[in-house]
C-alpha positions as CSV (number, residue, x, y, z in Angstrom):
1,M,-54.4,11.5,31.1
2,L,-52.7,11.6,28.3
3,L,-50.0,8.9,26.7
4,N,-47.4,10.0,24.6
5,R,-44.5,8.1,22.7
6,L,-41.1,9.9,22.2
7,Y,-38.9,8.1,19.7
8,E,-35.3,7.8,19.7
9,K,-32.9,6.6,16.9
10,D,-29.3,5.5,17.9
11,N,-26.2,5.3,16.0
12,F,-27.0,2.1,14.6
13,N,-30.3,3.0,13.1
14,S,-32.4,1.1,15.7
15,I,-35.3,3.1,17.0
16,G,-36.8,2.8,20.1
17,F,-39.6,4.6,22.2
18,I,-40.2,5.4,25.5
19,L,-44.2,5.8,26.6
20,F,-44.8,8.7,29.3
21,E,-47.9,10.2,30.6
22,L,-48.7,14.0,30.9
23,Q,-50.9,15.1,33.2
24,K,-52.9,18.6,32.8
25,E,-52.5,20.4,36.0
26,N,-55.0,22.8,37.6
27,L,-52.5,25.8,37.0
28,Y,-54.5,28.6,37.9
29,N,-56.6,26.9,41.1
30,I,-59.8,26.8,39.7
31,P,-62.5,24.9,41.9
32,N,-64.0,22.0,40.3
33,V,-67.1,21.7,43.0
34,I,-70.0,23.5,43.8
35,T,-72.3,22.7,46.4
36,P,-75.2,25.1,46.8
37,N,-77.2,24.0,49.5
38,G,-76.8,27.6,51.1
39,D,-73.9,26.6,54.1
40,G,-71.9,29.5,52.7
41,V,-69.0,27.0,51.6
42,N,-68.7,26.5,48.0
43,D,-72.2,28.1,47.3
44,T,-71.0,29.7,44.2
45,W,-68.0,29.0,41.7
46,V,-65.5,31.3,42.8
47,I,-62.5,31.8,40.3
48,P,-59.2,33.6,40.4
49,F,-60.1,36.0,37.6
50,E,-61.7,39.4,38.0
51,N,-64.4,40.4,35.1
52,A,-63.8,37.3,33.0
53,K,-65.5,36.2,30.2
54,V,-67.0,32.7,31.2
55,L,-69.2,30.1,29.2
56,I,-70.4,27.1,31.3
57,Y,-72.4,24.5,29.5
58,N,-73.6,20.8,29.9
59,R,-72.5,17.7,28.4
60,A,-74.7,18.2,25.1
61,G,-72.9,21.7,24.5
62,A,-76.3,23.7,25.5
63,T,-74.8,27.0,27.3
64,V,-76.3,27.1,30.9
65,F,-74.6,30.1,31.9
66,Q,-72.5,33.0,30.3
67,S,-71.0,36.3,31.4
68,D,-68.8,38.5,29.5
69,N,-67.9,40.2,33.1
70,Y,-68.3,37.4,35.6
71,Q,-68.8,38.2,39.2
72,Q,-68.2,35.1,41.0
73,D,-72.1,34.5,41.1
74,F,-73.1,31.0,39.2
75,S,-74.2,28.8,41.9
76,G,-75.1,25.8,39.8
77,L,-78.9,25.7,41.1
78,G,-81.0,23.5,39.2
79,Y,-77.9,21.3,37.9
80,Y,-76.5,18.5,38.9
81,G,-73.4,16.4,37.9
82,T,-70.6,17.4,35.6
83,L,-70.8,20.8,33.7
84,Y,-67.9,22.3,31.5
85,F,-66.3,25.9,31.1
86,T,-64.3,28.1,29.4
87,I,-62.7,31.1,30.8
88,N,-61.5,33.8,28.7
89,N,-61.7,31.6,25.2
90,S,-58.7,30.0,26.4
91,I,-59.1,27.9,30.0
92,N,-61.3,25.1,29.6
93,G,-62.4,22.4,32.6
94,Y,-65.2,20.9,34.6
95,I,-67.2,21.9,37.4
96,T,-69.1,19.2,39.5
97,V,-72.5,20.3,41.2
98,I,-73.3,18.3,44.1
C-alpha cells in the first residue's frame, strides 16, 4: 500500500489535499507461491516470460538462485517462507515457499 497526497490550490489561495492509495498490481500475472511437495501443482515457479534473466534472493539479500536464461525450473526446495525476485532487471516481487 502506498499513500499519496494530491495538493490543490483554489482561486482564494486556499490549499487542500486529498489522500489516496495506490496499489501495485501484478500486471504480468506472476505467481507468488511455490509448493514444492511433488504433487505436480506449483512445484516450480512458472513465470510468463521465456528465457528471462531471473534473480531470487532472501531477505538478507543473499542470492539463492540466478539464471540468465530461466527455464521455469526454480522449485524453492530447501527454502521456506518469503523470497524476493527480480526479472529482467525491471520487475520485482516476492515468492512464498510453502
